[in-house]
N, C-alpha and C positions, 0 to 999 in steps of 0.2 A: 504494498498499499504505499508507502514510504509517510517522511515528512508531513503534515500537515500543509493545504494552502493558500492558507489565510491561517498567517500568527501576525501575533503583536510583539511589541518590543522585549516584554517577559520572556520569549521564546527564546533569544540571542542572549539572555545573560551571561553563560558559558563563555563565548566567542571572547574571543581577544583582539586589541587592536592589531594588532599583525595579522589576524584571519583578513579581517574586514578591509586594511588596507591589502592585501594579495587581492580579497575579492574587487575591490574596485577596481585596482591594473589591468585583472584580468574583463572585467567589463569595458573599462575605457579603449581598450587597444582593439578588442574584438570587435564594436559599434560603429568603432570609428576607421575601420577597414575600408577602402575605398566604394562604393557600394556601385559605382561607372566598369568598375570591372567586372561585374553579372553578366557585362554585354559581347564578352570573350571568351567563355568558359563554354564549353562541349554538352555540361547538362543541369538541370535545375532539377531540385530536392524538393520537395516540400513534405513538413509533416504535421499529421492529421492529426486532429483532438480536439477535445473538450466541445465538442458542437462547433465547431468557427468555422465555418463556412468560408468564411472571405479568407482563409487561409489556401485554399483550393481556389479560388475565384482571383485571386493577387496573380496565384502560378498561373493561371490558365490564361493570364489577361498578358504573361513576362514569356511563356512559351510562344503562342502566338502572334505575338510585337517582333521576336526573333527568331527568323529561321536560321539563324547560324547555331544555334541550339538543336541540339542530336538527339538528347535523350530527357526524358519529363520524366522522374522516378516520382512516384506515389504513396509515403509509407502511411501504412494504414494505421488504426487508433485502437485504442484500446475497449473493449467490448463491454469491460464491466460501467463505460458512462454510461449515464442515462440518454446523453445524449448521441450514442454511438448509434452511426449508421452503416449499411456495407456501401464499400465505393464501388464504382460500377461507370462504366464508360456511357451509358443514358445520363448518369448524375453528371458526369465530366460535359456532355455534350450541352447539357441543361445549363452551366454555366459560364460556355461559351467554348469550348474543345471543336475544334475543327479538323487538327492538323492529330491524326490520331498513331502516324508512323511515327515511332520513337518512344511512345510514352508504356509504362511500365507499373503495373498497380502490385504492391504485394499482397500476394494473395489472403495469407493467414492474418487472423488480429494479430496487435502486436499492444502487449497489457504495458509496457512500459519503453519509454525512450530509447535504452539499450538494445531493447528487439528492433524497433524501427533503425538502428545506425547499424547493427550488427548485419542486417537486412539491407542496406545502403553501402555498405560493405561489399556484402556479395555481387548485386548488381556491377558497382561500378569493377571490382573483378574479372566478372563474366564477361560485362562488354568491353573492354577493354579503355575504360574512362580516364582520362588525363586532368580533369579540373572542373567544378562544379562550383555552383550556387545554390546556396543552402538559407530555404523561406520558409517564416516563420512569423508568428503575433511576436512584436517586439518585446516583450517583458517574457517570453519565454526562449527567448533567439541564443543568450549568452550559455542556459545551461544544455540546450540542445548542440551548440557547436563546441562545445568542450566534451561530450559527452561521444558525436561522429569524431573530433578528435582522436580521442582514445583509442575508440574501434579500429582506427588506421591505423592508431599505431601497436597494439596488440598481433594484430597480422603483418607486422613489419612493412607498410605503406605509406604514403607519403604521397599527399599530392594537393595544389592548391583549391582550400575554400575558401569562397566568400562569402559573407552573411547578407542576405538582402530582406530586411524585415519589411513585412506588411506593412500595406498602408492603412493604419486601423487609429481611428484616436485613442488614445488610453483613459477615456471615461465609457466606451464603446461597453456594456456588459456584455461576459461574458458566459451566453449559452448555460453550459454544464453547471455554474455556479451562481451566477447573476455577478460576481465581484468582477470590479475594473481592473484595467493596467497596475492602475495606480495600489489596487487594494493586494494583489497577487505579486509585483515585484518582493518583498520580503519573502514569503515564500518558497519562491526558486530562489533565491539567495541562499535562503536554509537548507535548499535541498542541494547546493552546490557544494556547502561546505561537509553535507553531511556526506553526500556520494564522491567527495574526494578521498574521505577517508575508507572508504568499502572499495574505490579502485573503478570507479564507472566513468567518472570524467577526469579530461585532463589538469594535472597541479598548476599552479601559478606558472614553476620553473618549464615544465614539459609546453606551457605554453609560449611560457618565453622564447626557450629552444626552436619551435617550429616557426613562429616569426620572424625570425633571424631568417630563418632557412628562406620562409617564403622569400622575403624583401630582398634577399642578396641573389636567387636564382628567377625569380619571376619578377621581376620588376618594370619589364614589358605591359606582363598582364595587368599588375595591378593599376598602371598609369596611363597606358596604352606606349606603343611603340615609341613613337615621336618625340617622348619626354624620358622614356627607361635611359638611363645612361650605363 
């Protein structure tokens, strides 16, 4: 089940200043990676869940607008959620999908972000994908990013991963809980800290080492070939 999604200040009483600083650094460096680089990747990944149809809608709009994207990977959600619905091509078409070639949907339900990440790694390996953009609601993006990064590291794989947050107001209630992004960010922070200890998400040191590699090896992807040095 994991830590609660909506938490208060008292739930962080045991956390150290160092933990909060590492978390702040991780959030900052992930969320400030150039989103424009998503126009130059090979695949788009969307992690579904919490009844947030806007995740799929945003991913489909991005996919349809960029024919250079070769693959759209749709990770399934958690069947224990009240708002869970099986993802079908008909549903994707109702949200604007027209280009179906290259679309891959996780067939089995994914009860947690770790299962979604493992499926993404399997698809990347099977399809020979060399770079990807990861799209999900902003409040959830850092944890998904760190989970996917850790899943690749476990398999000895490394490739450019560009965060692409969904365009949605932080005041929009999430269908599953009725909470807003403002309400949910503390819970996401708590989950990141807990899952670092359990080995499910990348540590601050692992993230720093990965981003050092990303900026040194893939600057043309990040800032465009005309600006890369």
